[in-house]
TITINU-720581 format. One record per residue (C-alpha): residue number from 1; residue in one letter; chain; x, y, z. Coordinates in nm, 3 decimals. Layout:
TITINU-720581
<r NUM,"A","A",<X,Y,Z>>
...
end
This chain:
TITINU-720581
<r 1,"M","A",<0.000,0.000,0.000>>
<r 2,"V","A",<0.277,0.243,0.092>>
<r 3,"L","A",<0.461,0.172,-0.233>>
<r 4,"R","A",<0.143,0.233,-0.433>>
<r 5,"I","A",<0.069,0.561,-0.256>>
<r 6,"V","A",<0.397,0.699,-0.395>>
<r 7,"C","A",<0.338,0.521,-0.730>>
<r 8,"A","A",<0.680,0.358,-0.704>>
<r 9,"G","A",<0.781,0.123,-0.981>>
<r 10,"R","A",<0.490,0.241,-1.200>>
<r 11,"S","A",<0.262,0.054,-0.962>>
<r 12,"C","A",<-0.017,0.308,-1.029>>
<r 13,"D","A",<-0.030,0.236,-1.400>>
<r 14,"A","A",<-0.333,0.009,-1.365>>
<r 15,"G","A",<-0.530,-0.184,-1.109>>
<r 16,"N","A",<-0.466,-0.527,-1.260>>
<r 17,"A","A",<-0.244,-0.819,-1.174>>
<r 18,"Q","A",<0.027,-0.704,-1.410>>
<r 19,"A","A",<0.056,-0.371,-1.231>>
<r 20,"Q","A",<0.060,-0.546,-0.894>>
<r 21,"A","A",<0.353,-0.758,-1.010>>
<r 22,"A","A",<0.540,-0.436,-1.090>>
<r 23,"V","A",<0.570,-0.331,-0.725>>
<r 24,"P","A",<0.944,-0.267,-0.692>>
<r 25,"F","A",<1.164,-0.507,-0.501>>
<r 26,"C","A",<0.872,-0.738,-0.418>>
<r 27,"R","A",<0.908,-0.921,-0.751>>
<r 28,"L","A",<1.248,-1.062,-0.644>>
<r 29,"P","A",<1.274,-1.411,-0.487>>
<r 30,"K","A",<1.205,-1.406,-0.114>>
<r 31,"I","A",<1.550,-1.531,-0.012>>
<r 32,"L","A",<1.717,-1.271,-0.232>>
<r 33,"R","A",<1.502,-0.995,-0.081>>
<r 34,"H","A",<1.593,-1.114,0.267>>
<r 35,"E","A",<1.969,-1.097,0.206>>
<r 36,"I","A",<1.950,-0.763,0.027>>
<r 37,"A","A",<1.751,-0.623,0.321>>
<r 38,"A","A",<2.013,-0.759,0.563>>
<r 39,"G","A",<2.277,-0.564,0.369>>
<r 40,"Y","A",<2.075,-0.241,0.364>>
<r 41,"R","A",<2.059,0.045,0.612>>
<r 42,"A","A",<1.853,0.357,0.554>>
<r 43,"G","A",<2.070,0.667,0.515>>
<r 44,"R","A",<2.385,0.464,0.445>>
<r 45,"S","A",<2.287,0.262,0.137>>
<r 46,"P","A",<2.261,0.391,-0.223>>
<r 47,"D","A",<1.955,0.585,-0.336>>
<r 48,"V","A",<1.870,0.361,-0.632>>
<r 49,"M","A",<1.940,-0.011,-0.625>>
<r 50,"G","A",<1.911,-0.297,-0.870>>
<r 51,"A","A",<1.910,-0.675,-0.894>>
<r 52,"T","A",<2.038,-0.845,-1.206>>
<r 53,"E","A",<1.855,-1.087,-1.434>>
<r 54,"G","A",<2.148,-1.330,-1.420>>
<r 55,"L","A",<2.438,-1.388,-1.183>>
<r 56,"G","A",<2.740,-1.167,-1.236>>
<r 57,"L","A",<2.593,-0.954,-1.514>>
<r 58,"V","A",<2.693,-0.622,-1.354>>
<r 59,"S","A",<2.980,-0.543,-1.118>>
<r 60,"T","A",<3.138,-0.245,-0.947>>
<r 61,"Q","A",<3.503,-0.191,-0.866>>
<r 62,"V","A",<3.484,-0.091,-0.501>>
<r 63,"Q","A",<3.855,-0.098,-0.415>>
<r 64,"P","A",<4.174,-0.134,-0.620>>
<r 65,"G","A",<4.168,-0.490,-0.753>>
<r 66,"V","A",<3.833,-0.568,-0.586>>
<r 67,"R","A",<3.527,-0.594,-0.812>>
<r 68,"V","A",<3.194,-0.697,-0.660>>
<r 69,"P","A",<2.899,-0.840,-0.860>>
<r 70,"W","A",<2.555,-0.692,-0.801>>
<r 71,"A","A",<2.298,-0.913,-0.635>>
<r 72,"G","A",<2.076,-1.108,-0.869>>
<r 73,"S","A",<1.941,-1.447,-0.969>>
<r 74,"D","A",<1.918,-1.682,-1.266>>
<r 75,"R","A",<1.580,-1.815,-1.371>>
<r 76,"E","A",<1.609,-2.183,-1.455>>
<r 77,"P","A",<1.343,-2.453,-1.506>>
<r 78,"E","A",<1.417,-2.600,-1.163>>
<r 79,"G","A",<1.369,-2.263,-0.996>>
<r 80,"E","A",<1.568,-1.954,-0.905>>
<r 81,"V","A",<1.946,-1.980,-0.875>>
<r 82,"L","A",<2.072,-1.724,-0.624>>
<r 83,"P","A",<2.422,-1.594,-0.548>>
<r 84,"D","A",<2.633,-1.845,-0.356>>
<r 85,"T","A",<2.704,-1.665,-0.028>>
<r 86,"R","A",<2.861,-1.967,0.144>>
<r 87,"V","A",<3.183,-1.903,0.335>>
<r 88,"P","A",<3.415,-2.105,0.559>>
<r 89,"I","A",<3.421,-2.033,0.932>>
<r 90,"A","A",<3.668,-2.207,1.166>>
<r 91,"F","A",<3.785,-2.174,1.527>>
<r 92,"V","A",<4.096,-2.331,1.679>>
<r 93,"G","A",<4.336,-2.277,1.968>>
<r 94,"G","A",<4.297,-2.187,2.333>>
<r 95,"G","A",<3.948,-2.234,2.473>>
<r 96,"I","A",<3.808,-2.399,2.159>>
<r 97,"R","A",<3.646,-2.742,2.172>>
<r 98,"R","A",<3.678,-2.977,1.877>>
<r 99,"G","A",<3.350,-3.007,1.690>>
<r 100,"E","A",<3.144,-2.849,1.415>>
<r 101,"V","A",<3.007,-2.510,1.331>>
<r 102,"P","A",<2.643,-2.560,1.222>>
<r 103,"A","A",<2.573,-2.521,0.851>>
<r 104,"G","A",<2.401,-2.194,0.778>>
<r 105,"S","A",<2.582,-2.002,1.052>>
<r 106,"R","A",<2.635,-1.643,0.945>>
<r 107,"L","A",<2.945,-1.426,0.975>>
<r 108,"D","A",<2.785,-1.242,1.266>>
<r 109,"V","A",<2.843,-1.549,1.489>>
<r 110,"V","A",<3.222,-1.498,1.494>>
<r 111,"A","A",<3.239,-1.208,1.739>>
<r 112,"S","A",<2.956,-1.349,1.951>>
<r 113,"T","A",<3.131,-1.685,1.986>>
<r 114,"L","A",<3.465,-1.526,2.075>>
<r 115,"E","A",<3.306,-1.364,2.379>>
<r 116,"G","A",<3.317,-1.706,2.543>>
<r 117,"V","A",<3.696,-1.741,2.522>>
<r 118,"T","A",<3.760,-1.394,2.666>>
<r 119,"G","A",<3.510,-1.378,2.949>>
<r 120,"L","A",<3.381,-1.057,2.791>>
<r 121,"K","A",<3.012,-0.975,2.835>>
<r 122,"R","A",<2.935,-0.720,2.566>>
<r 123,"A","A",<2.682,-0.453,2.655>>
<r 124,"H","A",<2.365,-0.395,2.452>>
<r 125,"P","A",<2.336,-0.732,2.276>>
<r 126,"E","A",<2.005,-0.618,2.129>>
<r 127,"V","A",<2.184,-0.397,1.873>>
<r 128,"R","A",<2.360,-0.698,1.720>>
<r 129,"T","A",<2.221,-0.987,1.517>>
<r 130,"G","A",<2.469,-1.267,1.591>>
<r 131,"E","A",<2.440,-1.538,1.855>>
<r 132,"P","A",<2.726,-1.751,1.994>>
<r 133,"I","A",<2.762,-2.101,1.850>>
<r 134,"P","A",<2.675,-2.358,2.119>>
<r 135,"G","A",<2.943,-2.608,2.214>>
<r 136,"V","A",<3.239,-2.441,2.042>>
<r 137,"V","A",<3.390,-2.276,2.350>>
<r 138,"A","A",<3.544,-2.513,2.603>>
<r 139,"G","A",<3.557,-2.264,2.888>>
<r 140,"G","A",<3.841,-2.218,3.134>>
<r 141,"K","A",<4.057,-1.911,3.186>>
<r 142,"P","A",<4.036,-1.631,2.926>>
<r 143,"T","A",<4.263,-1.656,2.625>>
<r 144,"P","A",<4.562,-1.419,2.619>>
<r 145,"L","A",<4.512,-1.328,2.253>>
<r 146,"V","A",<4.231,-1.347,1.997>>
<r 147,"V","A",<4.338,-1.350,1.633>>
<r 148,"V","A",<4.065,-1.304,1.371>>
<r 149,"I","A",<4.175,-1.375,1.013>>
<r 150,"A","A",<3.946,-1.274,0.724>>
<r 151,"W","A",<3.995,-1.426,0.378>>
<r 152,"K","A",<3.896,-1.126,0.169>>
<r 153,"G","A",<3.698,-1.192,-0.147>>
<r 154,"L","A",<3.701,-1.568,-0.092>>
<r 155,"G","A",<3.415,-1.804,-0.020>>
<r 156,"T","A",<3.329,-2.171,-0.029>>
<r 157,"P","A",<3.284,-2.177,-0.409>>
<r 158,"D","A",<3.652,-2.080,-0.442>>
<r 159,"L","A",<3.758,-2.358,-0.206>>
<r 160,"E","A",<3.544,-2.614,-0.387>>
<r 161,"A","A",<3.701,-2.512,-0.718>>
<r 162,"D","A",<4.044,-2.630,-0.595>>
<r 163,"R","A",<4.016,-2.867,-0.300>>
<r 164,"S","A",<4.393,-2.918,-0.282>>
<r 165,"A","A",<4.464,-2.546,-0.233>>
<r 166,"W","A",<4.375,-2.512,0.136>>
<r 167,"P","A",<4.547,-2.790,0.338>>
<r 168,"F","A",<4.599,-2.569,0.643>>
<r 169,"L","A",<4.233,-2.468,0.673>>
<r 170,"R","A",<4.141,-2.835,0.642>>
<r 171,"R","A",<4.372,-2.917,0.935>>
<r 172,"V","A",<4.224,-2.633,1.138>>
<r 173,"M","A",<3.873,-2.764,1.083>>
<r 174,"R","A",<3.980,-3.111,1.198>>
<r 175,"A","A",<4.162,-2.981,1.507>>
<r 176,"G","A",<3.899,-2.727,1.608>>
<r 177,"A","A",<3.548,-2.641,1.495>>
<r 178,"G","A",<3.449,-2.533,1.149>>
<r 179,"T","A",<3.228,-2.557,0.843>>
<r 180,"L","A",<3.235,-2.474,0.474>>
<r 181,"E","A",<2.858,-2.420,0.483>>
<r 182,"A","A",<2.841,-2.091,0.669>>
<r 183,"A","A",<2.701,-1.783,0.494>>
<r 184,"T","A",<2.768,-1.412,0.480>>
<r 185,"G","A",<2.405,-1.345,0.575>>
<r 186,"S","A",<2.377,-1.040,0.350>>
<r 187,"L","A",<2.421,-0.902,-0.001>>
<r 188,"P","A",<2.610,-0.749,-0.173>>
<r 189,"L","A",<2.940,-0.921,-0.098>>
<r 190,"D","A",<3.137,-0.600,-0.061>>
<r 191,"P","A",<3.426,-0.696,0.171>>
<r 192,"A","A",<3.399,-0.370,0.366>>
<r 193,"A","A",<3.051,-0.480,0.472>>
<r 194,"T","A",<3.120,-0.847,0.544>>
<r 195,"I","A",<3.448,-0.776,0.728>>
<r 196,"T","A",<3.260,-0.534,0.954>>
<r 197,"T","A",<3.003,-0.809,1.013>>
<r 198,"I","A",<3.288,-1.032,1.135>>
<r 199,"G","A",<3.421,-0.752,1.354>>
<r 200,"T","A",<3.093,-0.642,1.512>>
<r 201,"G","A",<2.872,-0.949,1.530>>
<r 202,"G","A",<2.599,-0.762,1.345>>
<r 203,"L","A",<2.481,-0.768,0.985>>
<r 204,"P","A",<2.516,-0.450,0.773>>
<r 205,"S","A",<2.156,-0.361,0.853>>
<r 206,"A","A",<2.276,-0.330,1.213>>
<r 207,"H","A",<2.631,-0.193,1.178>>
<r 208,"G","A",<2.568,0.039,0.883>>
<r 209,"V","A",<2.885,-0.024,0.682>>
<r 210,"T","A",<2.689,-0.137,0.378>>
<r 211,"G","A",<2.982,-0.109,0.137>>
<r 212,"T","A",<3.315,0.051,0.062>>
<r 213,"T","A",<3.129,0.375,-0.013>>
<r 214,"I","A",<2.854,0.495,0.219>>
<r 215,"R","A",<2.657,0.813,0.283>>
<r 216,"R","A",<2.738,0.983,0.612>>
<r 217,"D","A",<2.482,1.143,0.840>>
<r 218,"D","A",<2.564,1.485,0.690>>
<r 219,"G","A",<2.470,1.355,0.344>>
<r 220,"R","A",<2.822,1.341,0.204>>
<r 221,"L","A",<2.967,1.030,0.045>>
<r 222,"A","A",<3.273,0.878,0.208>>
<r 223,"A","A",<3.491,0.570,0.199>>
<r 224,"A","A",<3.407,0.328,0.477>>
<r 225,"W","A",<3.619,0.386,0.787>>
<r 226,"S","A",<3.776,0.703,0.642>>
<r 227,"S","A",<3.642,0.906,0.935>>
<r 228,"D","A",<3.453,0.861,1.260>>
<r 229,"E","A",<3.128,0.939,1.074>>
<r 230,"A","A",<3.197,0.668,0.814>>
<r 231,"G","A",<3.241,0.374,1.048>>
<r 232,"S","A",<3.011,0.131,1.222>>
<r 233,"V","A",<2.709,0.261,1.410>>
<r 234,"I","A",<2.760,-0.017,1.668>>
<r 235,"A","A",<3.073,-0.115,1.857>>
<r 236,"T","A",<3.303,-0.388,1.733>>
<r 237,"F","A",<3.422,-0.679,1.945>>
<r 238,"A","A",<3.759,-0.506,1.982>>
<r 239,"D","A",<3.590,-0.180,2.089>>
<r 240,"D","A",<3.403,-0.363,2.365>>
<r 241,"L","A",<3.718,-0.550,2.465>>
<r 242,"D","A",<3.896,-0.215,2.504>>
<r 243,"R","A",<3.612,-0.068,2.705>>
<r 244,"D","A",<3.566,-0.373,2.928>>
<r 245,"T","A",<3.935,-0.371,3.024>>
<r 246,"G","A",<3.962,0.002,3.081>>
<r 247,"E","A",<4.168,0.041,2.761>>
<r 248,"R","A",<4.429,-0.204,2.893>>
<r 249,"A","A",<4.362,-0.448,2.611>>
<r 250,"R","A",<4.599,-0.399,2.319>>
<r 251,"V","A",<4.441,-0.411,1.975>>
<r 252,"A","A",<4.617,-0.422,1.640>>
<r 253,"A","A",<4.538,-0.504,1.278>>
<r 254,"I","A",<4.704,-0.602,0.953>>
<r 255,"L","A",<4.478,-0.487,0.670>>
<r 256,"S","A",<4.485,-0.505,0.291>>
<r 257,"D","A",<4.301,-0.172,0.257>>
<r 258,"P","A",<4.186,0.103,0.498>>
<r 259,"A","A",<3.825,-0.006,0.430>>
<r 260,"D","A",<3.906,-0.334,0.611>>
<r 261,"R","A",<3.912,-0.146,0.942>>
<r 262,"G","A",<3.582,-0.303,1.044>>
<r 263,"I","A",<3.765,-0.613,1.167>>
<r 264,"I","A",<3.873,-0.415,1.477>>
<r 265,"G","A",<3.681,-0.088,1.457>>
<r 266,"N","A",<3.796,0.259,1.539>>
<r 267,"G","A",<3.761,0.325,1.910>>
<r 268,"W","A",<3.381,0.349,1.911>>
<r 269,"Y","A",<3.366,0.463,2.275>>
<r 270,"L","A",<3.644,0.722,2.245>>
<r 271,"E","A",<3.602,1.088,2.157>>
<r 272,"A","A",<3.929,1.087,1.963>>
<r 273,"R","A",<4.044,0.847,1.694>>
<r 274,"D","A",<4.177,0.524,1.841>>
<r 275,"D","A",<4.553,0.465,1.849>>
<r 276,"D","A",<4.541,0.092,1.773>>
<r 277,"R","A",<4.841,-0.025,1.572>>
<r 278,"V","A",<4.743,-0.077,1.207>>
<r 279,"A","A",<4.966,-0.203,0.927>>
<r 280,"I","A",<4.871,-0.229,0.559>>
<r 281,"V","A",<4.980,-0.536,0.361>>
<r 282,"D","A",<4.786,-0.523,0.037>>
<r 283,"D","A",<4.884,-0.866,-0.096>>
<r 284,"V","A",<4.975,-1.201,0.061>>
<r 285,"S","A",<5.294,-1.212,-0.147>>
<r 286,"R","A",<5.434,-0.941,0.082>>
<r 287,"R","A",<5.476,-1.187,0.372>>
<r 288,"P","A",<5.205,-1.079,0.618>>
<r 289,"S","A",<5.345,-1.334,0.866>>
<r 290,"A","A",<5.660,-1.122,0.906>>
<r 291,"T","A",<5.439,-0.820,0.973>>
<r 292,"A","A",<5.238,-1.025,1.224>>
<r 293,"R","A",<5.558,-1.121,1.409>>
<r 294,"T","A",<5.664,-0.757,1.426>>
<r 295,"V","A",<5.324,-0.634,1.543>>
<r 296,"V","A",<5.280,-0.905,1.809>>
<r 297,"R","A",<5.624,-0.848,1.955>>
<r 298,"S","A",<5.630,-0.469,1.936>>
<r 299,"E","A",<5.282,-0.433,2.084>>
<r 300,"G","A",<5.334,-0.704,2.344>>
<r 301,"L","A",<5.018,-0.885,2.242>>
<r 302,"G","A",<4.923,-1.176,2.467>>
<r 303,"T","A",<5.189,-1.109,2.730>>
<r 304,"D","A",<4.968,-1.045,3.035>>
<r 305,"R","A",<4.638,-1.152,3.186>>
<r 306,"V","A",<4.435,-0.909,2.978>>
<r 307,"T","A",<4.304,-1.050,2.651>>
<r 308,"D","A",<4.441,-0.869,2.345>>
<r 309,"M","A",<4.323,-0.884,1.983>>
<r 310,"L","A",<4.482,-0.893,1.641>>
<r 311,"G","A",<4.272,-0.864,1.325>>
<r 312,"V","A",<4.421,-0.980,0.995>>
<r 313,"V","A",<4.274,-0.936,0.646>>
<r 314,"L","A",<4.437,-1.140,0.368>>
<r 315,"R","A",<4.369,-1.077,-0.001>>
<r 316,"G","A",<4.476,-1.313,-0.279>>
<r 317,"R","A",<4.404,-1.653,-0.429>>
<r 318,"V","A",<4.311,-1.949,-0.212>>
<r 319,"R","A",<4.646,-2.129,-0.209>>
<r 320,"P","A",<4.868,-1.833,-0.109>>
<r 321,"V","A",<4.607,-1.709,0.141>>
<r 322,"D","A",<4.594,-2.053,0.305>>
<r 323,"A","A",<4.974,-2.065,0.318>>
<r 324,"A","A",<4.991,-1.713,0.464>>
<r 325,"T","A",<4.735,-1.811,0.728>>
<r 326,"A","A",<4.944,-2.114,0.824>>
<r 327,"A","A",<5.254,-1.896,0.857>>
<r 328,"I","A",<5.071,-1.638,1.069>>
<r 329,"V","A",<4.927,-1.900,1.304>>
<r 330,"R","A",<5.266,-2.071,1.337>>
<r 331,"T","A",<5.439,-1.738,1.405>>
<r 332,"I","A",<5.191,-1.627,1.670>>
<r 333,"R","A",<5.179,-1.964,1.844>>
<r 334,"A","A",<5.556,-1.947,1.887>>
<r 335,"V","A",<5.509,-1.626,2.088>>
<r 336,"V","A",<5.164,-1.682,2.244>>
<r 337,"P","A",<5.102,-2.059,2.268>>
<r 338,"G","A",<4.750,-2.020,2.410>>
<r 339,"A","A",<4.620,-1.784,2.142>>
<r 340,"T","A",<4.272,-1.838,1.995>>
<r 341,"F","A",<4.216,-1.814,1.619>>
<r 342,"A","A",<3.904,-1.753,1.411>>
<r 343,"I","A",<3.919,-1.778,1.031>>
<r 344,"A","A",<3.636,-1.669,0.801>>
<r 345,"G","A",<3.582,-1.596,0.433>>
<r 346,"T","A",<3.405,-1.278,0.327>>
<r 347,"G","A",<3.229,-1.415,0.017>>
<r 348,"S","A",<3.336,-1.524,-0.328>>
<r 349,"L","A",<3.397,-1.252,-0.588>>
<r 350,"S","A",<3.482,-1.491,-0.869>>
<r 351,"A","A",<3.188,-1.365,-1.082>>
<r 352,"T","A",<3.334,-1.032,-1.189>>
<r 353,"G","A",<3.042,-0.917,-1.405>>
<r 354,"S","A",<3.019,-0.856,-1.777>>
<r 355,"A","A",<2.902,-0.493,-1.748>>
<r 356,"D","A",<3.084,-0.223,-1.557>>
<r 357,"A","A",<2.845,-0.028,-1.335>>
<r 358,"A","A",<3.048,0.287,-1.405>>
<r 359,"Q","A",<2.948,0.269,-1.772>>
<r 360,"L","A",<2.583,0.226,-1.678>>
<r 361,"A","A",<2.610,0.529,-1.449>>
<r 362,"R","A",<2.745,0.740,-1.735>>
<r 363,"A","A",<2.453,0.625,-1.949>>
<r 364,"V","A",<2.210,0.737,-1.676>>
<r 365,"D","A",<2.367,1.084,-1.668>>
<r 366,"S","A",<2.347,1.102,-2.046>>
<r 367,"T","A",<1.981,0.996,-2.055>>
<r 368,"L","A",<1.879,1.255,-1.795>>
<r 369,"A","A",<2.116,1.523,-1.933>>
<r 370,"A","A",<2.242,1.587,-1.582>>
<r 371,"H","A",<2.521,1.460,-1.360>>
<r 372,"V","A",<2.289,1.289,-1.114>>
<r 373,"V","A",<2.507,0.991,-1.015>>
<r 374,"A","A",<2.737,1.101,-0.735>>
<r 375,"G","A",<2.887,0.762,-0.653>>
<r 376,"L","A",<2.871,0.388,-0.701>>
<r 377,"T","A",<2.855,0.090,-0.473>>
<r 378,"A","A",<2.813,-0.283,-0.522>>
<r 379,"D","A",<2.435,-0.277,-0.551>>
<r 380,"G","A",<2.331,0.066,-0.666>>
<r 381,"V","A",<2.405,0.432,-0.723>>
<r 382,"F","A",<2.422,0.732,-0.494>>
<r 383,"L","A",<2.255,1.044,-0.628>>
<r 384,"D","A",<2.354,1.408,-0.611>>
<r 385,"R","A",<2.059,1.540,-0.416>>
<r 386,"D","A",<2.129,1.903,-0.507>>
<r 387,"V","A",<2.112,1.818,-0.877>>
<r 388,"L","A",<1.788,1.625,-0.824>>
<r 389,"V","A",<1.629,1.931,-0.664>>
<r 390,"Q","A",<1.768,2.179,-0.915>>
<r 391,"R","A",<1.656,1.973,-1.215>>
<r 392,"S","A",<1.334,1.836,-1.060>>
<r 393,"I","A",<1.447,1.477,-1.118>>
<r 394,"T","A",<1.307,1.196,-0.903>>
<r 395,"S","A",<1.475,0.877,-0.792>>
<r 396,"E","A",<1.214,0.686,-0.992>>
<r 397,"Q","A",<1.330,0.863,-1.308>>
<r 398,"V","A",<1.686,0.760,-1.228>>
<r 399,"A","A",<1.569,0.403,-1.173>>
<r 400,"D","A",<1.399,0.405,-1.514>>
<r 401,"A","A",<1.715,0.543,-1.676>>
<r 402,"L","A",<1.930,0.275,-1.512>>
<r 403,"R","A",<1.684,0.007,-1.618>>
<r 404,"R","A",<1.700,0.129,-1.978>>
<r 405,"A","A",<2.080,0.147,-1.967>>
<r 406,"G","A",<2.085,-0.216,-1.861>>
<r 407,"S","A",<1.847,-0.312,-2.142>>
<r 408,"S","A",<2.057,-0.171,-2.422>>
<r 409,"T","A",<2.214,-0.508,-2.497>>
<r 410,"E","A",<2.062,-0.833,-2.627>>
<r 411,"Q","A",<2.031,-0.968,-2.272>>
<r 412,"P","A",<1.871,-0.725,-2.024>>
<r 413,"H","A",<2.092,-0.678,-1.721>>
<r 414,"F","A",<1.829,-0.609,-1.455>>
<r 415,"S","A",<1.532,-0.802,-1.328>>
<r 416,"D","A",<1.439,-0.504,-1.111>>
<r 417,"V","A",<1.562,-0.151,-1.039>>
<r 418,"Y","A",<1.405,0.042,-0.754>>
<r 419,"P","A",<1.444,0.341,-0.522>>
<r 420,"S","A",<1.614,0.212,-0.209>>
<r 421,"F","A",<1.323,0.302,0.018>>
<r 422,"A","A",<1.142,0.005,-0.136>>
<r 423,"V","A",<1.371,-0.221,0.070>>
<r 424,"E","A",<1.243,-0.060,0.390>>
<r 425,"F","A",<0.889,-0.171,0.302>>
<r 426,"S","A",<0.988,-0.526,0.202>>
<r 427,"R","A",<0.796,-0.670,0.497>>
<r 428,"Y","A",<0.478,-0.573,0.311>>
<r 429,"C","A",<0.567,-0.783,0.005>>
end
């Protein structure tokens, strides 16, 4: 009803079944709608969003060397084929009991489960979406060091494509608890969003880092984690660890890009920017294990009774990432034998997309004879609101222009394009 009041998606064209089917966003498969909604937050997400008619038809370069496909589905005789959001999750080391992580667990379980090995009781659990995995934590005294390792841009489909490429992860899953059948829990698979899910224990709908580019509260576009206003709207696990220990916990990170900061956060409870040690290693070929050794020793991680944390983000192909993970774990165990490790993929980006979203954005500007697209993300476009007002252009007009731009080839790119507020009303579908 709300969507029809505003005539979104041409839903006021007629009062017949065909017009009803045109209600934006609602025409998408239910599971796809659910995961898109989990990756959406009002005020942070793009103004116009789209879902593709096939998998990997459109993609956006969100970071150097990182291209993310837009959410979508393939229609096949057996039913809808949706993006494969499966990822590995594994726990091993101090305080971890050997067992299994249930299939279907989402990335937001990582931080929640790690609470059990630290003795930390995070405040305000209602703002997060993750729940601890039963039976994974063995109990006992708190671990001296938590190490969270994110495999950036990798998911279970990548592991299944070369089963001999990840011998170390296989050993970890046998020695501790793990699964290949976990899931990101949200779309799109922008690593800035899924890494922040690992770091906070909340889905993007909760933490607000919906992609590498977001809209701040003041309306300006910004790179995720580039300022205090462009970070998570809820505290990360590391933030709560700092607060719970009176800032005595030492926190550090080895990142592949500044947008990976969500694995530890940015001093959510502090008025000033946090002084956590952060190193950038943009490729696994640059020996992140050597950086890990330097950071652990120089920061004194795991050397007292207060639990410390190290976040590591590794970017590369499966085999070198697995080898780098083995070297990091071996290096840290030599210094902190009782350390606890969590390893998780952020989602496969192997489907790079046949159409560049930047080209579609230029086509939209050309169609409307105005520079309306202010920025791109992995599932839509941000609009220049001043231009919209000055030229009396609506978001629905932009959606129509994007839809037409995606239909200029033999195979239409989009199954649906819609103003983002349609996602907010998805419960009415």
